[in-house]
N, C-alpha and C positions, 0 to 999 in steps of 0.2 A: 882859442886858436888864433894865432897872429894873423893880422889883416892880409899880409902878403900870401900866406899859405892858403887862406880862405879864397883868395882870388885865383890861385893856381889850380886848386882842386877841380873845378869844372873843366878847365882846359886839359888837365891830365886825364880826366875821365873820358873826355871826347877823343883824345889821341889813342887811349887804350882801346876804346870801343871801335874806332876806325881800324886799328891794327888787327883786332880780333876778326872783324868782318872781312877785311882784306885777305886774311889767312884762310878763311873759309870759302871765299868767293871762287867760283869756277870761271873758266874762260868762255867767251862768246865768239861769234863769228870773226875769223881772221886773227884771233889771239894766238900767241905761241903756245905750243903744247908738246908733251913728250909722248903721251898716250891718251886714250879716250877718257880716262878718269880725270884728266885735267880740264875737260870740256863740259859745258852745260848739258843737261838732258836733251836729247834730240840732235846732238852734235857728235861728230867723230873727229879724231885727230888724224890728219892726212899729211903725208910727206910726199910732195910732188915736185919733180924736177930738182933744182938745186936748193929749194927752200927747206928750212927746218920745218918741223911739224906746225900746222895751223889748224885751229878748230873750224870745221865746216859743217853746215847743216846736212844731216843725213837725208837721202831721198830714196825712193823706191826704184827697184830695177824695172826697166821698161819705160820710165819717165824720161823724156828727152830734155825738157826744160823745166827748171824749177819755177815756182810762181813769181819769183822776182827777176826772171830772165837769165839767171845763171844756168850753166849746163850741168845736168846730172851725169856724172862720169863714174866709171867703175875703177876702183883702186884695190887691187887684190880681190878680196871677197866682200868689199864694202862699197856702197855708193854714196857720193856726196855732191852737193851743189858746189862746183869748182869755182874758186875765187879768181882764177885766171893767172896767166903768166905775164911776161913783159913785152911781148910782141903786139904792136898796136893794130887796130882795124886797117885792112888794106895793105899791110906789110907782109913780105914773104915769110913763109913758115914751113916747117916740116912736121909739126906735131901739135895736137890740140893743147898739150901742156904748155906750149910756148905762147899761145894766143891769150890776149887780155880777156877779162871777164865778159861773158855773153857772146864770145866769138868762137868759131871752130876753124879748123884747117882742112878743108876738103882737098883731096889729092888732085881732083880735076882742075882746080884753079891755083893751088899752092900759095894762097895768101889768106890771112885771117878775115873771114867773112862772118857777118851777123848770123847767129843761130836763130832758128825759128821752129815752130811746130804748129800743127793745125789748131791746137788748143790755145796757143799763145803766139799769134802771128805778129811779128814786129817789123815786117818788111815795109819798105816805102811803096808808094803807089806804082812806081815804074819797075818794081821787083816782084818776083814770084818766090814762094817758099818751095825750094827744090829738095825733094827727098834724096837722101844719100845713105846707102847702107853702112858706110864707114863712119860717118859723123852724125847721123840722124837726119838733119835737114839744115839748109842755109839759104839765105836770101841771095838770089841771082837775078840777072836781067830777064825781063819778059821777052819772049821771041815772037 
């Protein structure tokens, strides 16, 4: 075998292997998807707002916050740890889908507020985790 071909063979094998693994790989959190089959096990493909589908970690109904602080939201018949929208903390909102990751839009305050739960309280010392039937719970001022 000519020297040049001998040098290229390992490189060609590496590229072929990379291509094969890439074709078999499924998407993880936040990756684009068309349906659940595009996502890793334990993830679901969610279309929320104006976004195209994104893989999000599945969560159980009744869970308010996921272990990483994301909000467990219902999309049709499925629940997912929502990666968030584009409206920042403290900015005016009209929907949970608009608020950035880890925040909710309680109608009582109409701005994106930090989400909380008794099992995962992330509020500051001057705040209290306020229960809200609409959004679960959010951090608000102590009275």
